[in-house]
KOLRO-572278 format. One record per residue: residue number from 1; z, y, x of N, C-alpha, C, CB in turn; residue in three letters. Coordinates in steps of 0.001 Angstrom, whole numbers, always signed. Each point is the difference from the previous one (the first is absolute). Glycine has a CB too. Layout:
<ronus>
NUM:Z:Y:X:Z:Y:X:Z:Y:X:Z:Y:X:Ala
...
</ronus>
This chain:
<ronus>
1:-212736:-97653:-32820:+91:+1232:+666:+383:-292:+1386:+570:+1224:-2046:Met
2:-1221:-492:+3000:+74:-181:+1413:+1145:+874:+576:-2502:-531:+74:Glu
3:+2863:+22:+1106:+1064:+833:+802:+1179:+454:-726:-1776:+773:+1283:Asn
4:+2393:-1687:-2071:+1225:+380:-638:+1289:-776:+567:-1452:+527:-2077:Ile
5:+1132:-1185:+3201:+1081:-855:+570:+1246:+725:+286:-1689:-1368:+960:Thr
6:+1641:+2571:-498:+1278:+792:+297:+718:+160:-1373:-1041:+1350:+2071:Glu
7:+428:-985:-3055:+570:+328:-1243:+556:-1318:-649:-1613:+2029:-251:Met
8:+992:-3200:+507:+403:-1286:-588:+1262:-460:+679:-2382:-615:-542:Leu
9:+2621:+927:+1883:+1103:-505:+673:+1392:+42:-766:-1310:+685:+1998:Lys
10:+1570:+368:-2575:+1296:+148:-746:-33:-715:-1335:+362:+2207:+1096:Gly
11:-1424:-2584:-1639:+39:-646:-1244:-470:-1407:-187:-202:+2147:-627:Val
12:-456:-2666:+1721:-588:-1277:-16:+1129:-1038:-313:-1851:+755:+1668:Leu
13:+3029:-680:-1068:+1036:-1008:-282:+286:-43:-1586:+1073:+404:+2425:Glu
14:-988:+714:-3024:+166:-27:-1452:-1156:-573:-781:+1402:+1923:+305:Gly
15:-2596:-1806:+196:-1236:-596:-604:+84:-1509:+140:-1410:+2057:+558:Cys
16:+1884:-2543:+696:+90:-1397:+202:+1142:-608:-914:-893:+324:+2421:Val
17:+1968:+371:-2461:+1053:-512:-946:-526:-83:-1453:+1796:+1017:+1494:Leu
18:-2558:-42:-1959:-482:+33:-1333:-998:-1238:-285:+298:+2621:+49:Glu
19:-1185:-2909:+925:-811:-1132:-39:+926:-1296:-156:-1812:+1258:+1442:Ile
20:+2710:-1408:-504:+890:-1147:+0:+726:-57:-1276:+240:+98:+2422:Ile
21:+202:+934:-3020:+713:-38:-1267:-773:-487:-1200:+1263:+1798:+910:Ser
22:-2593:-1900:-836:-844:-419:-1092:-221:-1570:+117:-1166:+2379:-82:Arg
23:+1771:-3043:+1113:-132:-1398:-65:-172:-480:+1529:-1074:+71:-2495:Gly
24:+1371:-1317:+2648:-23:-656:+1320:-1272:+213:+725:+1504:-1671:-856:Glu
25:-1479:+2014:+2054:-1184:+404:+708:+210:-197:+1596:-540:+1721:-1972:Thr
26:-567:-1736:+2808:+174:-80:+1413:-793:+1121:+595:+368:-2487:-36:Tyr
27:-192:+2627:+1359:-538:+1176:+793:-1451:+339:-202:+1634:-588:+1650:Gly
28:-2560:-374:-1539:-1358:+218:-141:-384:+495:-1374:-314:-1697:+1694:Tyr
29:+947:+1067:-2719:-267:+460:-1305:+548:+1463:-419:+5:-2474:-470:Glu
30:+1011:+2748:+1166:+584:+1375:-177:-1139:+1005:+746:+2788:-903:+5:Ile
31:-3215:+580:+1151:-994:+934:+560:-1230:+96:-839:+841:-504:+2225:Thr
32:-1279:-574:-2785:-1164:+60:-896:+289:+879:-1265:-691:-2328:+833:Gln
33:+1922:+2154:-1441:+195:+847:-1104:-52:+1442:+395:+1313:-1753:-1046:Gln
34:-746:+2109:+2155:+49:+1403:+510:-1425:+478:+241:+2280:-371:+1097:Leu
35:-3016:-467:-493:-1462:+317:+162:-839:+265:-1352:+187:-1460:+2104:Arg
36:+74:+671:-2990:-532:-9:-1414:+402:+1283:-588:+140:-2495:-292:Glu
37:+961:+3086:+599:+522:+1229:-646:-817:+1257:+713:+2539:-1148:-497:Leu
38:-3187:+897:+1563:-609:+1051:+828:+613:+323:+1340:-624:+871:-2083:Gly
39:+1654:-1621:+2436:+645:+262:+1303:-701:-829:+1003:+2228:+519:-1010:Phe
40:-3373:-149:+1390:-879:-933:+866:+419:+109:+1411:-1966:+236:-1511:Thr
41:+2733:+640:+1871:+441:+164:+1294:+1199:-900:+477:-872:+2261:-347:Asp
42:+1441:-2879:-736:+1242:-895:+258:-631:-1314:+430:+1651:+1109:-1797:Val
43:-860:-1528:+2948:-474:-1206:+693:+1290:-1067:-183:-1698:+1428:+1876:Val
44:+1398:-2710:-1621:+935:-995:-67:+1205:+71:+781:-1775:-1147:-504:Glu
45:+1557:+1827:+1774:+1193:+226:+906:+880:+949:-570:-1255:-472:+1936:Gly
46:+859:+1417:-2671:+907:+1088:-580:+854:-790:-1077:-1751:+2115:+370:Thr
47:+1057:-2872:-1278:+721:-684:-968:+960:-994:+587:-1864:+355:-1489:Val
48:+1522:-963:+2537:+830:-969:+620:+1381:+703:+508:-2198:-1380:+689:Tyr
49:+2005:+2515:-58:+1107:+773:+407:+960:+364:-1014:-1393:+760:+1597:Thr
50:+772:-303:-2742:+777:+394:-1203:+723:-1266:-594:-1696:+1935:-508:Ile
51:+985:-2994:+394:+701:-1236:-632:+1162:-512:+936:-2255:-724:-1173:Thr
52:+2002:+839:+2466:+1120:-410:+875:+1137:+909:-120:-1549:-975:+1545:Met
53:+1383:+2352:-1692:+1144:+911:-263:+757:-235:-1324:-1256:+1645:+1332:Arg
54:+469:-2085:-2417:+509:-221:-1220:+862:-1285:+35:-1957:+1232:-1017:Leu
55:+1448:-2160:+1788:+735:-1197:+284:+1311:+260:+733:-2157:-1177:+58:Glu
56:+1967:+1906:+1092:+1198:+339:+784:+1125:+753:-750:-1546:+69:+1904:Lys
57:+1115:+763:-2929:+900:+802:-745:+379:-681:-1353:-1000:+2050:+1127:Asn
58:+734:-3385:-1263:+408:-932:-1138:-529:+676:-1226:+2161:-929:+1115:Asn
59:-3270:+1342:-1277:-628:+525:-1155:-725:-920:-827:-110:+1901:+1176:Leu
60:-420:-2961:-538:-889:-970:-493:+559:-1419:+270:-1926:+1615:+356:Val
61:+1478:-2458:-1325:+204:-1464:+158:-1238:-598:+685:+1494:-106:-2095:Asn
62:-1322:-926:+2828:-1212:-498:+721:+56:-1601:-249:-29:+2030:+1941:Ile
63:-1141:-2510:-2239:-390:-1432:-159:-1180:-387:+852:+849:+85:-2299:Glu
64:-659:-872:+3252:-1104:-566:+711:-702:-1032:-803:+1148:+459:+2074:Lys
65:-2551:-306:-2210:-766:-1033:-624:-1165:-432:+777:+735:+850:-2061:Lys
66:-1151:-2177:+2027:-1192:-352:+775:-1227:+775:-385:+942:-2215:+243:Pro
67:-1748:+2422:+758:-1278:+584:-192:-1029:-902:+334:+873:+2086:+400:Ser
68:-2029:-2090:-1161:-1155:-852:+261:-719:+406:+1325:-268:-327:-2523:Thr
69:+566:+1492:+3020:-712:+532:+1110:+1262:+465:+1044:-2327:+835:-1562:Met
70:+2610:-1731:+2428:+974:+484:+1156:+1494:-273:-410:-1679:+1936:+711:Gly
71:+2503:-1119:-12:+1490:-205:-252:+525:+366:-1335:+251:+403:+2293:Pro
72:+905:-850:-2692:+463:+465:-1299:+192:+1461:-253:+1006:-2064:-5:Pro
73:-1308:+2443:-1280:+167:+1450:-388:+1366:+377:-384:-2249:-29:-745:Arg
74:+2605:+1271:+1158:+1275:+514:-622:-282:+752:-1329:+1032:+223:+2337:Lys
75:-361:-856:-3504:-301:+801:-1138:+1270:+878:-297:-1684:-1792:-936:Phe
76:+1518:+2984:+459:+969:+952:-255:+302:+279:-1431:-667:+874:+2050:Tyr
77:+1925:-842:-2474:+314:+520:-1336:+1195:+1028:+159:-815:-2247:-1179:Thr
78:+933:+3143:+199:+988:+1104:+158:+1313:-606:-485:-1717:+1960:-358:Leu
79:+2874:-1631:+1148:+1187:-385:-502:+692:+1350:-565:+130:-2110:+1674:Asn
80:+1251:+1918:-2059:+526:+1052:-699:+76:+1206:+944:+1251:-1580:-1527:Ala
81:-847:+1355:+2871:+58:+1229:+916:-1309:+664:+103:+1770:-1027:+1322:Ala
82:-2874:+180:-1307:-1415:+620:+151:-360:+732:-1355:-804:-1924:+1699:Gly
83:+1308:+1448:-2872:-378:+618:-1253:+702:+1331:-15:-330:-2215:-1233:Gln
84:+1608:+2310:+1867:+758:+1378:-116:-759:+959:+1158:+2596:-1154:-817:Glu
85:-3051:+613:+1856:-613:+799:+1035:-1325:+524:-573:+1109:-1357:+1901:His
86:-1812:+516:-2777:-1296:+438:-648:+284:+1188:-979:-975:-2428:+171:Leu
87:+2060:+2176:-871:+363:+1019:-1038:+227:+1422:+641:+1098:-1884:-1411:Glu
88:-342:+1730:+2520:+292:+1189:+769:-1294:+680:+563:+2244:-1048:+582:Ile
89:-2996:+184:-31:-1381:+541:+427:-761:+752:-1067:-135:-1899:+1521:Phe
90:+131:+1268:-2728:-798:+658:-1095:+585:+1361:-408:-643:-2287:-850:Trp
91:+2067:+2276:+789:+685:+1210:-239:-331:+1165:+1066:+1814:-1489:-1080:Glu
92:-1842:+1079:+2254:-310:+947:+1148:-1520:+430:-178:+1780:-1173:+1687:Lys
93:-2621:+203:-1892:-1421:+359:-137:-336:+866:-1225:-477:-2118:+1162:Trp
94:+1148:+2000:-2297:-79:+953:-1134:+469:+1356:+364:+331:-1841:-1526:Glu
95:+737:+1981:+2306:+442:+1292:+393:-882:+670:+894:+2129:-729:-317:Phe
96:-2630:+59:+1417:-992:+531:+889:-1200:+423:-551:+896:-1289:+1481:Val
97:-1475:+282:-2305:-1410:+255:-523:+94:+1150:-1146:-766:-2597:+509:Ser
98:+1788:+2702:-1097:+134:+1109:-1044:+104:+1306:+779:+1214:-1507:-1759:Ser
99:-445:+1585:+2785:+125:+1280:+867:-1304:+390:+535:+2283:-572:+670:Lys
100:-3012:-471:-219:-1308:+293:+636:-982:+508:-1013:+408:-1752:+1703:Ile
101:-335:+1095:-2879:-881:+443:-1127:+367:+1450:-451:-229:-2454:-784:Asn
102:+1481:+2688:+858:+514:+1325:-438:-393:+1143:+871:+1862:-1169:-945:Glu
103:-1843:+804:+2285:-450:+773:+1001:-1600:+282:-20:+2036:-933:+1247:Leu
104:-2706:+15:-1469:-1484:+61:-126:-338:+801:-1217:-306:-2225:+1123:Lys
105:+990:+2008:-2243:-174:+924:-1256:+217:+1461:+223:+758:-1862:-1322:Thr
106:+409:+2024:+2028:+384:+1396:+246:-965:+789:+986:+2395:-780:-418:Lys
107:-2868:-50:+1348:-897:+591:+979:-1367:+370:-666:+1156:-1362:+1859:Ile
108:-1582:+415:-2795:-1204:+301:-755:+196:+1157:-945:-643:-2361:+180:Lys
109:+1740:+2411:-746:+235:+1146:-986:+58:+1237:+768:+1268:-1394:-1613:Thr
110:-591:+1401:+2762:+98:+1271:+772:-1330:+364:+469:+2289:-463:+721:Lys
111:-3079:-431:-227:-1402:+277:+399:-890:+530:-1147:+266:-1804:+1706:Gly
112:-106:+1227:-2913:-844:+458:-1153:+511:+1466:-265:-352:-2472:-1104:Glu
113:+1615:+2748:+1135:+421:+1352:-258:-553:+1059:+970:+2014:-1019:-945:Glu
114:-1912:+417:+2204:-581:+832:+1135:-1444:+428:-224:+1504:-1218:+1546:Tyr
115:-2338:+156:-1968:-1290:+273:-233:-228:+909:-1092:-433:-2035:+903:Asp
116:+1286:+2211:-1891:-285:+905:-1031:+171:+1486:+483:+723:-1798:-1667:Glu
117:+37:+2002:+2687:+228:+1438:+432:-1042:+335:+1135:+2600:-113:-586:Tyr
118:-3402:-887:+970:-910:+395:+1072:-1288:+664:-533:+930:-1885:+1376:Val
</ronus>
C-alpha cells in the first residue's frame, strides 16, 4: 500500500521490536522483512534511526559481527526492557485498533440505517 508513511510513524518502532523479538537480526534484514510485509515505503535510513533509538533507550542487545561485504554489522536481540516495551506496544495497539474498528462499524451501521430511511 502506498502513501502510508504518516500512519506508520507511530507504529514502526513496535514493528521493528516485533521483528527483533523473533530472533537475532540486523538493519538491512529488518528493512527487507518490513518490505516483504508490504511496507514498501520503508527505507534503510528509517530503520537505522529506529534501531539507534532502541539502542539509546537500552531496549536491545547488540553484537557486532564481521560482514563479508564491508564493515562489521550490528546484530540486534531484544532484552528484558525491550520485551516489556513490546508488550506495552501491543496492548496500546489492541486498544487503538479496537476503537478504530468500533468507530468504523458504528459509522457503517449508522450509514446503513440512514439509507433505510431515504
